[in-house]
C-alpha positions, -999 to 999 in steps of 0.1 A, spaced: 0 0 0 15 33 -10 15 64 11 -13 80 -10 -35 49 -5 -30 50 32 -41 86 35 -72 78 14 -80 49 36 -75 70 67 -97 98 53 -125 72 47 -122 60 83 -122 95 96 -152 105 75 -171 75 87 -162 82 123 -171 119 120 -204 112 103 -216 90 132 -204 113 159 -224 135 183 -225 172 180 -193 192 180 -197 203 216 -194 168 229 -165 160 206 -147 192 216 -152 186 253 -138 150 250 -108 163 230 -102 190 255 -102 165 284 -77 143 264 -54 173 257 -55 183 294 -47 147 304 -18 145 280 -4 178 291 -6 168 328 10 134 320 39 151 303 44 174 333 43 143 356 12 157 373 -1 121 374 -32 125 396 -46 152 373 -37 132 342 -55 101 356 -86 122 365 -86 138 330 -82 105 311 -108 88 332 -132 117 327 -125 116 290 -132 79 289 -165 81 308 -177 111 287 -167 95 254 -183 63 263 -215 81 273 -216 100 241 -204 71 218 -172 88 206 -152 58 195 -118 74 187 -119 94 220 -127 63 240 -97 46 224 -74 76 230 -85 79 267 -80 42 273 -45 45 258 -38 74 282 -50 53 311 -29 23 300 2 45 298 -6 60 332 -9 26 349 21 13 330 42 42 341 31 37 377 37 -1 374 2 -10 383 0 -41 362 -35 -53 372 -51 -20 363 -31 -17 331 -42 -51 320 -78 -43 329 -78 -12 307 -59 -31 279 -87 -57 279 -113 -29 276 -93 -14 247 -90 -48 229 -128 -54 233 -136 -19 220 -113 -24 190 -128 -59 183 -161 -42 176 -146 -19 150 -124 -43 130 -117 -18 102 -101 6 126 -63 7 125 -53 34 150 -17 43 154 -19 55 190 -29 20 200 2 4 187 23 33 200 9 28 235 14 -10 234 50 -4 224 57 21 251 41 0 278 60 -31 267 92 -11 271 84 -5 308 87 -42 316 
């Protein structure tokens, strides 16, 4: 698959995802929570990062925002991996795998990045 074909495929996936999404307010709120969690995680403010990722996951799940659910679960997995809480990390990895199994056409780079980062912790 060439680079151009990949971008066309990704555009199709994104357009399908966006067409089934809730209004822009819900999407924007979920993305803001994810950005906040990422910023806090980078600054090692882990309690705030955890709360933001958890809020983003719950909000995204409630509003059926697939990509934001995936991203928030990835944030939680990295959080628990970083803090070496193996049981919690595996619990959230299982949730992520179940979520991805329902959307087999989705190939999301952040998932593989997260799995690679977490594997390097152990």
